[in-house]
C-alpha positions as CSV (number, residue, x, y, z in Angstrom):
1,X,-17.7,-32.9,17.6
2,X,-18.4,-29.2,18.2
3,X,-14.9,-28.8,19.6
4,X,-13.6,-29.6,16.2
5,X,-15.8,-27.0,14.6
6,X,-14.7,-24.3,17.1
7,X,-11.1,-25.3,16.5
8,X,-11.6,-25.1,12.8
9,X,-13.0,-21.6,13.1
10,X,-10.2,-20.5,15.3
11,X,-7.5,-21.9,13.0
12,X,-9.2,-20.3,10.0
13,X,-9.2,-16.9,11.8
14,X,-5.5,-17.3,12.9
15,X,-4.3,-18.3,9.5
16,X,-6.2,-15.4,7.9
17,X,-4.6,-13.0,10.4
18,X,-1.1,-14.4,9.4
19,X,-1.8,-13.7,5.8
20,X,-3.0,-10.2,6.5
21,X,0.1,-9.5,8.6
22,X,2.4,-10.9,5.9
23,X,0.7,-8.6,3.3
24,X,1.1,-5.6,5.6
25,X,4.8,-6.4,5.8
26,X,4.9,-6.6,2.0
27,X,3.4,-3.1,1.7
28,X,5.9,-1.8,4.3
29,X,8.8,-3.2,2.3
30,X,7.5,-1.7,-0.9
31,X,7.1,1.7,0.8
32,X,10.7,1.5,1.9
33,X,12.1,0.7,-1.5
34,X,10.9,3.7,-3.6
35,X,13.5,4.8,-6.1
36,X,15.3,8.1,-5.3
37,X,13.4,11.2,-6.6
38,X,10.0,9.5,-6.4
39,X,7.3,9.7,-3.8
40,X,5.5,6.5,-2.8
41,X,2.1,8.3,-2.6
42,X,2.5,9.8,-6.0
43,X,3.5,6.5,-7.6
44,X,0.7,4.5,-6.1
45,X,-2.8,4.6,-7.5
46,X,-4.7,3.5,-4.4
47,X,-8.0,4.8,-5.6
48,X,-8.0,2.4,-8.5
49,X,-11.7,2.1,-9.6
50,X,-11.4,-1.6,-10.5
51,X,-13.5,-3.1,-7.8
52,X,-12.6,-6.4,-6.1
53,X,-15.3,-7.7,-3.9
54,X,-16.9,-4.2,-3.7
55,X,-13.9,-2.5,-2.0
56,X,-11.2,-0.3,-3.5
57,X,-8.0,-2.0,-4.3
58,X,-5.2,-1.2,-1.9
59,X,-2.6,-3.6,-3.1
60,X,0.9,-3.9,-4.5
61,X,-0.3,-4.0,-8.1
62,X,-1.5,-0.4,-7.8
63,X,2.1,0.8,-7.4
64,X,4.0,1.8,-10.6
65,X,7.1,-0.5,-10.9
66,X,9.1,2.4,-12.4
67,X,9.0,4.2,-9.0
68,X,10.6,1.2,-7.2
69,X,14.2,0.1,-6.8
70,X,15.2,-3.2,-8.3
71,X,14.7,-5.0,-5.0
72,X,11.3,-3.2,-4.7
73,X,10.2,-4.6,-8.2
74,X,11.3,-8.1,-7.2
75,X,9.4,-7.8,-3.9
76,X,6.3,-6.3,-5.7
77,X,5.9,-9.6,-7.7
78,X,6.0,-11.5,-4.4
79,X,3.5,-9.1,-2.8
80,X,1.1,-9.5,-5.7
81,X,1.3,-13.3,-5.4
82,X,0.7,-13.0,-1.6
83,X,-2.4,-10.8,-2.3
84,X,-3.8,-13.4,-4.6
85,X,-3.3,-16.2,-2.1
86,X,-4.8,-14.1,0.6
87,X,-7.9,-13.4,-1.6
88,X,-8.3,-17.0,-2.4
89,X,-8.0,-18.0,1.2
90,X,-10.5,-15.4,2.2
91,X,-13.1,-17.0,-0.2
92,X,-12.2,-20.5,1.0
93,X,-12.3,-19.3,4.6
94,X,-15.8,-17.8,4.1
95,X,-16.9,-21.2,2.7
96,X,-15.5,-23.0,5.7
97,X,-17.3,-20.6,8.1
98,X,-20.6,-21.1,6.3
99,X,-20.2,-24.8,6.3
100,X,-19.4,-25.0,10.0
101,X,-22.2,-22.6,10.9
102,X,-24.7,-24.7,8.9
103,X,-23.5,-27.8,10.7
104,X,-23.6,-26.0,14.1
105,X,-27.1,-24.7,13.4
106,X,-28.3,-28.3,12.9
107,X,-26.5,-29.4,16.0
108,X,-27.8,-26.6,18.2
109,X,-31.4,-26.9,17.2
110,X,-31.6,-30.3,18.9
111,X,-29.8,-29.5,22.1
112,X,-30.8,-27.5,25.2
113,X,-34.2,-26.2,25.9
114,X,-35.2,-25.8,22.3
115,X,-34.2,-29.3,21.5
116,X,-36.2,-30.6,24.5
117,X,-39.3,-28.8,23.3
118,X,-38.8,-30.1,19.8
119,X,-38.2,-33.7,20.9
120,X,-41.1,-33.6,23.4
121,X,-43.5,-32.4,20.8
122,X,-42.6,-35.2,18.5
123,X,-42.9,-37.9,21.1
């Protein structure tokens, strides 16, 4: 049963890593599609003071669409959607980790030396 819990944690981490890699690629594409005469760093407001989970927002919605080419604007919409999915997955993944760890804590407390001490004291 614990193999399933470890597998679930590993899959959760791997899928989260894939979401982060995809979002990093989205930001790379947005940086490559800045309209002529504009600077990516001047068009992006990365120090946006709207807090999201107590961190500064470094996301695609911080970039002014006027500074992007047409392809960049289309991809910005995709990148914003990917960021939302990644955020929802991070919350769900945290819930999965908490659930698995609470299950594992109950499992580990009755195994090994600690479990032997607990079961011998109840006998």
